[in-house]
N, C-alpha and C positions, 0 to 999 in steps of 0.2 A: 287753626285746620291743618291738619297733616297734613305731608307729601302725599299719603297715599291714598285719604281720601278728596284731593283736591284734586289727582290725577286720573282718580277708577270718577270723578263727577264732571271733567273731561271728557274723556276715555265712552259712557255714554250721554253725553249730550247727546240732545237729536239735530240741532241746528235750528234756523228760524230762520225769521220770514222778511225779519226787520233789522234798520242798523244803526248807528251810531253818530251824530254828527261831533268831529274835537272842538270841543267849547273855542279855545285861539285859532285852531286852525280852522275852518268850517272846511274845507276841500280832506280833508281828510275823518276819514267812516269807518269802523268798527263793528263789525258783527257781535251780534247775540254771545255769543261763544268766550268771545271776547270781553265784551263786554263781565261775563258771569267768571275770569276767569283775574281780572282786577277788582272784581268785586269779590270774590272769596278769598286772597290772595293777600289782599290789601297792597296794591300795584297798577295805579291809575295814574305813578309817577314815574312806568314804562310803556303805558302809550302818551302821557304827556313828552318822556323822549323820542317816539319816536316821529310824533307827529310835527315836532321845532325845530327839529335837526336838517339843513338843509342838505350837507352830504346823503340823506336815505330817502328825502323826499326827493330826488333827484331821481334814481336808481331805481323809487319803487313805480320809478313813469314805465320802467319795466319790468322787471320783478327780483323782489327782494325777500332773502329767505331772514327772518329773523332769530336770534339763539340768544332763550335771556337759564343763565346758569345759574344758578344759589347756593353756595355754600356758606356754613356760618360765620351766619346773618352778612353776608356778601354779596354781590352780586357782580355778572357779567355780559353786556349787551354785547353782540358777536350779528354784525353785518354781511351780508354776503349777496354776490349774483346767483348764487345755484352753488348742490351741494360741489365741493371742491373749486369753485370761482373766488378771484382775488376780494381779497376784505375791503366792508367801501368802509363800512365805521367799525369802531368798539370803545367801552366805556365802564367802568368800573367802578360801582357804588358801593360805598365804605359801610353803608347800613340798610338793611331793610328785612321786615320781619314776615314779608314770602316765605312760604313755608321750601325747604331745602328740595333741591332738584334741577334735570333741561327740560324746557318748551319751545316746544317749534312755533314760527308763525309765520305765516308769510305776508308779507307786504305789494298789493297789486294795483296799481293805478286809482290812488286815494283808499284802498280798502284793507285795512289790520283781519286779517282769518289766524284762527286755529289753525297746523296745517291741515285738519281730520276733516275743516271747514273746504279743503281747495274743491 
């Protein structure tokens, strides 16, 4: 899937009514939009990282802004407590086949969602 196709698919996604429980951390859920992203971008690893990092799980009780930046088949995850807030978590991924781009998510009270689903 190309970056343009993925971004268009996410922009056109109308939202949904169901959510998914993470298989390891059952109190972490994610929306249909996040499921769509993970499926089309081959990025279930991204959800696994969010659901298993203690610093992220602590912050999400309030509000966490997550940015996934993908370039040259590498990724950078940055989590903070809002725009220009302090960095809570950062991780570099050496290889991914996720399409290049900048993807934004929110993690609030156990729910991971696309920024446009908030």
